[in-house]
C-alpha positions as CSV (number, residue, x, y, z in Angstrom):
1,X,-16.3,98.4,-16.1
2,X,-19.4,100.7,-16.3
3,X,-20.0,103.6,-13.8
4,X,-23.6,103.1,-13.4
5,X,-25.5,100.0,-14.1
6,X,-27.9,99.4,-16.9
7,X,-31.1,98.5,-17.4
8,X,-33.1,95.8,-18.3
9,X,-34.5,97.0,-21.7
10,X,-31.1,98.8,-22.6
11,X,-29.2,95.7,-22.3
12,X,-32.1,93.9,-24.0
13,X,-31.6,96.6,-26.5
14,X,-27.8,96.8,-27.0
15,X,-27.6,93.0,-27.4
16,X,-30.2,93.1,-30.0
17,X,-28.3,96.0,-31.6
18,X,-25.2,93.3,-31.2
19,X,-26.6,90.8,-33.6
20,X,-27.5,93.1,-36.5
21,X,-24.7,91.9,-39.0
22,X,-25.3,88.1,-38.0
23,X,-26.8,85.6,-40.4
24,X,-30.6,85.3,-40.0
25,X,-31.2,81.9,-39.4
26,X,-34.6,82.4,-38.0
27,X,-36.4,83.2,-41.5
28,X,-34.9,79.1,-43.2
29,X,-32.8,81.0,-45.6
30,X,-29.8,79.6,-44.1
31,X,-28.1,76.1,-45.0
32,X,-25.6,76.0,-42.1
33,X,-24.5,76.2,-38.4
34,X,-28.0,76.6,-37.1
35,X,-30.9,73.6,-36.5
36,X,-34.3,75.1,-35.8
37,X,-36.9,72.7,-34.6
38,X,-39.6,75.9,-34.6
39,X,-40.9,78.7,-32.3
40,X,-42.8,76.6,-29.8
41,X,-39.9,73.9,-29.3
42,X,-37.3,76.2,-29.2
43,X,-39.3,78.5,-26.4
44,X,-39.9,75.2,-24.3
45,X,-35.7,74.3,-24.4
46,X,-34.8,77.9,-23.8
47,X,-37.2,77.8,-20.7
48,X,-36.0,74.6,-19.4
49,X,-32.2,76.1,-20.2
50,X,-32.8,78.8,-17.6
51,X,-34.4,76.7,-15.1
52,X,-31.4,75.1,-14.8
53,X,-28.7,77.9,-15.9
54,X,-27.0,78.5,-12.4
55,X,-27.2,74.5,-11.5
56,X,-23.3,73.7,-11.5
57,X,-22.9,70.2,-12.9
58,X,-19.0,70.0,-11.3
59,X,-20.7,68.1,-7.9
60,X,-23.1,65.6,-8.4
61,X,-23.3,65.7,-4.9
62,X,-24.5,69.0,-4.8
63,X,-26.8,69.1,-8.0
64,X,-27.9,65.8,-7.8
65,X,-30.7,67.1,-10.5
66,X,-28.4,67.6,-13.0
67,X,-26.8,64.1,-12.6
68,X,-30.0,62.5,-13.0
69,X,-30.9,65.1,-16.3
70,X,-27.5,63.6,-17.6
71,X,-28.1,59.9,-16.9
72,X,-31.9,59.9,-18.2
73,X,-30.3,62.0,-21.6
74,X,-27.8,59.2,-21.8
75,X,-29.9,56.4,-21.3
76,X,-32.3,57.9,-24.0
77,X,-29.3,58.5,-26.3
78,X,-27.9,54.4,-25.6
79,X,-31.9,53.2,-26.3
80,X,-32.0,55.2,-29.6
81,X,-28.4,53.5,-30.7
82,X,-29.9,50.2,-30.1
83,X,-27.6,49.6,-26.7
84,X,-27.1,46.5,-24.3
85,X,-27.5,47.4,-20.6
86,X,-23.8,47.8,-20.5
87,X,-23.4,50.9,-22.8
88,X,-22.3,53.5,-20.4
89,X,-21.6,57.7,-21.6
90,X,-21.7,61.4,-20.6
91,X,-23.2,64.5,-21.6
92,X,-20.6,66.9,-23.0
93,X,-20.6,70.3,-24.4
94,X,-20.5,69.2,-28.1
95,X,-18.8,67.4,-30.9
96,X,-15.7,68.3,-30.3
97,X,-15.5,67.3,-26.7
98,X,-16.8,64.2,-27.2
99,X,-14.5,63.4,-30.0
100,X,-11.3,64.7,-27.6
101,X,-12.5,62.5,-25.0
102,X,-12.8,59.3,-27.3
103,X,-9.5,60.1,-28.1
104,X,-8.0,60.6,-24.7
105,X,-9.9,57.3,-23.5
106,X,-8.5,55.3,-26.0
107,X,-4.4,56.6,-25.6
108,X,-5.1,56.3,-21.7
109,X,-6.2,52.6,-22.2
110,X,-3.4,52.0,-24.2
111,X,-1.2,53.3,-21.8
112,X,-2.7,50.9,-19.7
113,X,-3.0,47.7,-21.8
114,X,0.1,48.5,-24.1
115,X,2.5,50.4,-22.1
116,X,6.1,49.5,-24.8
117,X,3.4,52.1,-27.0
118,X,5.5,55.7,-26.8
119,X,4.0,57.5,-30.0
120,X,0.2,56.4,-30.4
121,X,-1.8,57.0,-33.6
122,X,-5.1,56.8,-34.8
123,X,-5.9,55.9,-38.3
124,X,-9.2,57.5,-39.9
125,X,-10.3,58.6,-43.2
126,X,-9.7,62.2,-45.0
127,X,-13.5,62.6,-44.3
128,X,-12.9,62.5,-40.7
129,X,-13.9,65.3,-39.0
130,X,-11.0,68.2,-38.0
131,X,-12.1,67.4,-34.4
132,X,-9.6,64.5,-34.8
133,X,-7.0,66.8,-36.2
134,X,-7.5,68.6,-33.0
135,X,-7.7,65.8,-30.7
136,X,-4.3,64.8,-32.1
137,X,-2.6,67.7,-31.6
138,X,-3.9,68.4,-28.2
139,X,-3.3,64.8,-26.8
140,X,0.4,64.1,-29.0
141,X,-1.6,61.2,-30.9
142,X,-0.4,61.0,-34.4
143,X,-3.3,61.0,-36.6
144,X,-2.7,59.2,-39.9
145,X,-5.5,59.9,-42.7
146,X,-6.2,57.6,-46.0
147,X,-8.0,58.2,-49.4
148,X,-11.6,57.5,-49.5
149,X,-13.5,56.3,-52.7
150,X,-13.5,59.1,-54.9
151,X,-17.1,59.0,-56.2
152,X,-19.0,57.5,-53.2
153,X,-16.5,59.6,-50.6
154,X,-16.8,56.4,-48.0
155,X,-13.7,55.1,-46.2
156,X,-12.1,51.8,-47.9
157,X,-11.3,49.2,-45.1
158,X,-8.9,48.0,-47.3
159,X,-6.7,51.6,-47.2
160,X,-7.1,51.9,-43.2
161,X,-5.8,48.1,-42.8
162,X,-2.6,49.2,-45.0
163,X,-2.0,52.2,-42.4
164,X,-2.2,50.6,-39.2
165,X,1.0,49.6,-37.6
166,X,2.0,48.5,-33.9
167,X,1.6,52.2,-32.7
168,X,-2.1,52.3,-33.6
169,X,-4.6,52.5,-30.6
170,X,-8.0,53.5,-32.8
171,X,-9.5,53.3,-35.9
172,X,-11.9,56.0,-36.7
173,X,-15.3,56.2,-39.0
174,X,-18.2,58.5,-39.6
175,X,-21.8,58.5,-39.5
176,X,-22.3,60.9,-41.7
177,X,-19.3,62.4,-42.6
178,X,-19.9,66.1,-42.5
179,X,-18.5,66.9,-45.9
180,X,-20.5,64.8,-48.0
181,X,-23.1,63.2,-45.6
182,X,-22.2,59.6,-46.1
183,X,-21.9,56.7,-44.0
184,X,-18.7,54.9,-43.5
185,X,-18.8,51.1,-43.7
186,X,-18.6,50.7,-40.0
187,X,-19.6,47.2,-39.8
188,X,-16.3,46.2,-42.0
189,X,-14.2,48.7,-39.6
190,X,-15.6,46.7,-36.8
191,X,-14.4,43.8,-38.2
192,X,-10.5,45.0,-38.5
193,X,-10.9,46.8,-35.0
194,X,-11.7,43.1,-33.8
195,X,-9.0,41.5,-36.1
196,X,-6.3,43.7,-35.1
197,X,-7.4,44.6,-31.6
198,X,-8.2,48.3,-31.6
199,X,-10.6,50.5,-30.2
200,X,-13.0,52.0,-33.2
201,X,-14.9,55.5,-32.6
202,X,-17.8,56.1,-34.6
203,X,-18.5,59.8,-35.1
204,X,-22.3,60.2,-35.0
205,X,-22.1,63.6,-34.1
206,X,-23.7,65.0,-37.3
207,X,-26.1,61.9,-38.1
208,X,-26.2,59.8,-35.0
209,X,-29.3,60.7,-33.8
210,X,-30.8,61.5,-37.5
211,X,-30.1,58.4,-39.4
212,X,-32.0,56.0,-36.8
213,X,-35.6,58.2,-38.2
214,X,-34.0,58.2,-42.2
215,X,-33.9,54.3,-41.8
216,X,-37.4,53.6,-40.2
217,X,-38.3,55.8,-43.5
218,X,-36.8,53.1,-46.0
219,X,-33.5,55.1,-46.5
220,X,-30.4,52.3,-47.0
221,X,-27.1,53.0,-45.6
222,X,-24.5,50.6,-43.6
223,X,-25.1,49.9,-39.9
224,X,-23.0,52.2,-37.4
225,X,-24.7,51.7,-34.0
226,X,-24.2,49.5,-31.0
227,X,-25.3,46.6,-33.0
228,X,-22.2,46.4,-34.7
229,X,-19.7,44.1,-33.6
230,X,-16.1,46.2,-32.9
231,X,-17.6,49.5,-31.9
232,X,-16.0,50.6,-28.6
233,X,-17.5,54.4,-28.4
234,X,-20.0,56.6,-30.3
235,X,-20.0,60.5,-30.1
236,X,-23.5,62.0,-30.8
237,X,-24.6,65.8,-31.4
238,X,-28.0,66.8,-29.5
239,X,-27.5,70.5,-30.6
240,X,-27.8,69.6,-34.6
241,X,-30.6,66.9,-35.1
242,X,-31.8,66.6,-31.8
243,X,-32.5,70.4,-31.7
244,X,-31.1,70.6,-28.2
245,X,-29.6,74.0,-27.3
246,X,-26.1,74.4,-27.7
247,X,-23.8,73.3,-26.7
248,X,-25.4,69.4,-26.4
249,X,-23.5,66.2,-27.2
250,X,-22.6,62.7,-25.8
251,X,-19.9,60.5,-25.6
252,X,-20.9,56.7,-25.0
253,X,-18.7,53.8,-24.3
254,X,-19.2,49.9,-24.8
255,X,-19.1,49.1,-21.0
256,X,-17.5,51.2,-17.8
257,X,-14.4,50.0,-17.8
258,X,-13.4,51.5,-20.9
259,X,-15.2,54.3,-19.8
260,X,-13.0,54.2,-16.9
261,X,-9.7,55.7,-19.0
262,X,-11.7,59.2,-19.8
263,X,-12.3,60.2,-16.6
264,X,-9.5,62.6,-14.6
265,X,-9.2,62.7,-10.6
266,X,-6.8,65.1,-8.9
267,X,-6.4,64.7,-4.9
268,X,-2.4,66.0,-5.0
269,X,-3.1,70.0,-4.2
270,X,-4.4,71.8,-1.4
271,X,-8.0,72.7,-2.4
272,X,-11.0,70.2,-3.0
273,X,-10.7,66.6,-4.5
274,X,-10.9,67.0,-8.3
275,X,-13.0,64.2,-10.1
276,X,-14.0,65.2,-14.2
277,X,-15.8,62.5,-16.6
278,X,-15.3,65.1,-19.3
279,X,-13.3,67.8,-20.0
280,X,-14.9,70.9,-18.1
281,X,-14.9,71.2,-14.2
282,X,-17.9,73.8,-13.7
283,X,-20.7,73.8,-16.5
284,X,-23.9,74.9,-15.9
285,X,-26.7,72.3,-16.3
286,X,-28.6,74.4,-18.5
287,X,-27.8,72.4,-21.6
288,X,-28.3,69.7,-20.0
289,X,-31.9,70.2,-19.3
290,X,-32.1,71.7,-22.7
291,X,-31.3,68.9,-24.2
292,X,-33.4,67.0,-21.6
293,X,-37.0,69.1,-22.5
294,X,-36.0,68.8,-26.4
295,X,-36.1,64.8,-26.5
296,X,-39.4,65.0,-24.0
297,X,-41.0,68.1,-26.0
298,X,-40.6,66.8,-29.6
299,X,-40.7,63.1,-28.8
300,X,-40.3,59.7,-31.0
301,X,-43.3,60.9,-33.2
302,X,-42.3,64.5,-33.5
303,X,-38.7,63.6,-34.9
304,X,-40.1,60.8,-37.2
305,X,-41.9,63.6,-39.0
306,X,-39.2,66.4,-38.6
307,X,-37.2,63.5,-40.2
308,X,-39.8,63.0,-42.9
309,X,-39.5,66.6,-43.9
310,X,-36.1,67.1,-44.3
311,X,-35.6,63.3,-46.2
312,X,-38.2,64.8,-49.0
313,X,-36.6,67.9,-49.0
314,X,-33.5,66.6,-49.8
315,X,-34.7,64.4,-52.5
316,X,-36.3,67.9,-53.9
317,X,-32.9,69.1,-53.7
318,X,-30.6,66.9,-55.1
319,X,-32.7,66.2,-58.2
320,X,-33.6,70.2,-58.6
321,X,-29.2,70.9,-58.2
322,X,-28.6,68.2,-60.5
323,X,-31.1,69.4,-63.1
324,X,-29.2,72.6,-63.4
325,X,-26.6,72.7,-66.5
326,X,-22.9,72.0,-64.6
327,X,-24.4,71.3,-61.4
328,X,-23.7,67.9,-59.8
329,X,-24.3,66.3,-56.3
330,X,-20.8,64.7,-55.0
331,X,-21.2,61.2,-53.7
332,X,-25.2,60.3,-52.7
333,X,-25.8,61.5,-49.0
334,X,-27.3,59.4,-47.0
335,X,-29.0,61.6,-44.5
336,X,-29.9,65.3,-45.3
337,X,-26.6,67.1,-46.1
338,X,-25.9,67.7,-49.8
339,X,-22.6,69.0,-51.0
340,X,-22.7,69.9,-54.9
341,X,-19.6,71.1,-57.3
342,X,-20.6,73.2,-60.8
343,X,-17.9,72.5,-63.6
344,X,-19.3,75.5,-65.3
345,X,-18.8,78.5,-62.9
346,X,-16.8,79.3,-59.5
347,X,-18.9,78.1,-56.8
348,X,-17.7,80.8,-54.6
349,X,-19.0,83.0,-57.3
350,X,-22.3,81.6,-56.8
351,X,-21.9,81.8,-53.2
352,X,-21.5,85.4,-53.4
353,X,-24.7,85.6,-56.0
354,X,-27.1,83.8,-53.4
355,X,-26.0,85.9,-50.8
356,X,-27.3,88.8,-52.7
357,X,-30.5,86.9,-53.0
358,X,-30.8,86.2,-49.3
359,X,-29.4,83.0,-49.0
360,X,-26.7,81.8,-46.5
361,X,-24.9,78.7,-48.2
362,X,-21.7,77.2,-47.1
363,X,-18.7,76.9,-49.7
364,X,-16.1,73.8,-48.9
365,X,-12.8,74.1,-50.3
366,X,-11.3,71.7,-52.7
367,X,-9.6,68.5,-50.9
368,X,-8.3,65.2,-52.4
369,X,-10.7,64.1,-55.0
370,X,-13.4,66.5,-53.6
371,X,-13.6,69.7,-55.6
372,X,-14.7,73.3,-54.2
373,X,-18.4,72.3,-53.2
374,X,-21.2,74.3,-51.9
375,X,-22.8,72.4,-48.8
376,X,-26.1,72.2,-47.6
377,X,-27.3,71.2,-44.3
378,X,-31.5,71.0,-44.7
379,X,-33.2,71.9,-41.8
380,X,-37.3,71.3,-41.3
381,X,-38.1,75.5,-41.4
382,X,-35.8,75.4,-44.7
383,X,-37.9,73.0,-46.0
384,X,-40.9,75.4,-47.3
385,X,-38.0,77.1,-49.6
386,X,-36.9,74.7,-51.5
387,X,-38.1,75.5,-54.8
388,X,-37.7,79.2,-54.2
389,X,-33.8,78.2,-53.6
390,X,-33.6,76.2,-56.8
391,X,-34.7,78.8,-58.8
392,X,-32.6,81.4,-57.4
393,X,-30.0,78.9,-58.0
394,X,-30.3,78.3,-61.6
395,X,-29.7,82.1,-62.0
396,X,-26.9,82.3,-59.8
397,X,-25.1,79.4,-61.8
398,X,-25.9,81.3,-64.8
399,X,-25.0,84.9,-64.2
400,X,-21.5,83.3,-61.8
401,X,-20.3,81.6,-65.5
402,X,-19.8,85.3,-66.7
403,X,-18.0,86.5,-63.4
404,X,-13.9,87.3,-63.6
405,X,-12.0,83.9,-63.2
406,X,-9.4,83.9,-60.6
407,X,-6.5,86.2,-60.0
408,X,-3.4,83.6,-61.2
409,X,-0.4,86.1,-60.3
410,X,-2.1,86.2,-56.5
411,X,-2.1,82.6,-55.8
412,X,0.9,82.3,-57.4
413,X,2.4,85.1,-55.3
414,X,1.0,83.0,-52.4
415,X,1.9,79.9,-53.5
416,X,6.0,80.9,-53.3
417,X,5.4,81.8,-49.2
418,X,7.2,79.0,-47.2
419,X,4.7,78.5,-44.6
420,X,7.6,78.0,-42.1
421,X,8.0,81.9,-42.6
422,X,4.9,83.3,-42.4
423,X,4.2,86.0,-40.1
424,X,1.7,88.8,-39.4
425,X,3.7,91.1,-42.0
426,X,3.2,88.2,-44.4
427,X,-0.5,88.1,-44.0
428,X,-0.8,91.6,-44.2
429,X,1.3,92.2,-47.4
430,X,-1.1,89.0,-48.8
431,X,-4.1,90.7,-48.2
432,X,-3.3,94.2,-49.2
433,X,-2.2,92.9,-52.6
434,X,-5.7,91.2,-52.4
435,X,-7.6,94.7,-52.3
436,X,-8.5,94.6,-48.9
437,X,-7.4,97.0,-45.8
438,X,-7.3,95.2,-42.4
439,X,-8.9,93.0,-41.8
440,X,-12.7,93.8,-42.7
441,X,-14.1,91.4,-45.0
442,X,-15.5,92.6,-48.4
443,X,-19.4,92.1,-49.5
444,X,-18.4,89.3,-52.1
445,X,-16.1,86.6,-50.9
446,X,-14.9,84.7,-54.0
447,X,-11.9,86.1,-54.5
448,X,-10.9,85.2,-50.9
449,X,-12.2,81.9,-51.0
450,X,-10.5,81.2,-54.6
451,X,-6.9,82.5,-53.1
452,X,-7.5,79.9,-49.9
453,X,-8.9,77.1,-52.7
454,X,-5.6,77.6,-54.7
455,X,-3.1,77.1,-51.5
456,X,-2.0,73.7,-50.0
457,X,-3.6,73.1,-46.5
458,X,-0.7,74.7,-44.5
459,X,-1.2,77.3,-45.6
460,X,-4.7,77.5,-45.5
461,X,-4.2,76.9,-41.6
462,X,-1.4,79.9,-41.8
463,X,-3.5,82.6,-42.7
464,X,-6.8,81.9,-41.3
465,X,-5.1,81.0,-38.1
466,X,-3.6,84.8,-38.5
467,X,-6.6,86.2,-39.2
468,X,-8.6,84.8,-36.0
469,X,-5.8,86.2,-34.2
470,X,-6.1,89.4,-35.7
471,X,-10.1,89.7,-35.0
472,X,-10.4,88.4,-31.7
473,X,-8.7,91.6,-29.4
474,X,-10.2,93.8,-26.8
475,X,-13.1,96.0,-27.5
476,X,-13.9,98.5,-25.0
477,X,-18.1,99.1,-24.6
478,X,-19.6,101.9,-25.7
């Protein structure tokens, strides 16, 4: 511990220094991770967050203000998704927690209603978010993934039907899928769920909030909300395109009877009786207040205008990308997410070249019918940059075409590694062969990404897991 306390100015300076190597998202040239509504809204959200920073959402009888904020936020979300009066929900820390709770609820619902199931499974398209893999891993629910349409990247209800068996407890669809920004055919999945007596979760974490505004602006896509028969739960993040502070999401259920299976209680110990509607126990009411403030400050007309800006920018970007020789959009995005591939150059070299010009874009590895690609999350603050972005992208594609091909010898060496015997030693041997020393990343990531792209998913997971295990180590303060 520090032998002397630091002044407020010293703390501010040190924290600012910590951020020097962070992605500079404030300038609007970052196309991932951050959802920026503008400085005025951010100031209001930060003030509300700080105002409730210390209030604890653990006990609604001690802090009824936190419960009121949560109930009002959930009510606004229910209205937004055209829910009936019986729909209920809770505020969570993010999409992963919302999805974990949806899977936990389905599992415990099956335990109560179908006790003969000893190894439950859920059925989802391969485009379902990785959080479903995580939930299945944590909760011992097998995940059965089925291929999507190779052109539209939407779920195929017939293939989902074939994957269902007597142990299936949950169907999953996305609105929108993160990788390609498309809405799955939720009405068809609802019919299938009703036919087979299954729960259906709609993952609206990415698109649930913004899609209704795109619909009002004239966009056409499958219905996905509470007007669809068969939908039993919906997750919707507010820290994405509702622009709330992280972490803010909701999980909604068709009625309180189903939501009952989400709640955890424990009186079988020496301390206070525990009752938790969500995963967390103690939790700051700051994120709830921040979400409440965002919804009220931006408001319906404000969100509609932000949606218009993002829709127009998405159209401009899509047309511009497809006019660049070799580039093509994957699927037809229903919202403001774009994935595009390049047939004439490595997208990983393109990412590096764009970074040299001050752009942060996200690379996605090849998976199934989806080739390696570049993913863009379009934000209001990035929309004025569209023409500059496209001009630089055209130059970067041309330059990437002349850059070195992947190191096939290294790829072949990596492919010979047995994931079952993978260790820290294997990790360091492999990165040394790639020309790296320790865990520091190179300025240009194309070589690393091309190696990852060449590997099967199991080996990708091994490498990434070991990398994270190495970089998170205690670091004494200076």
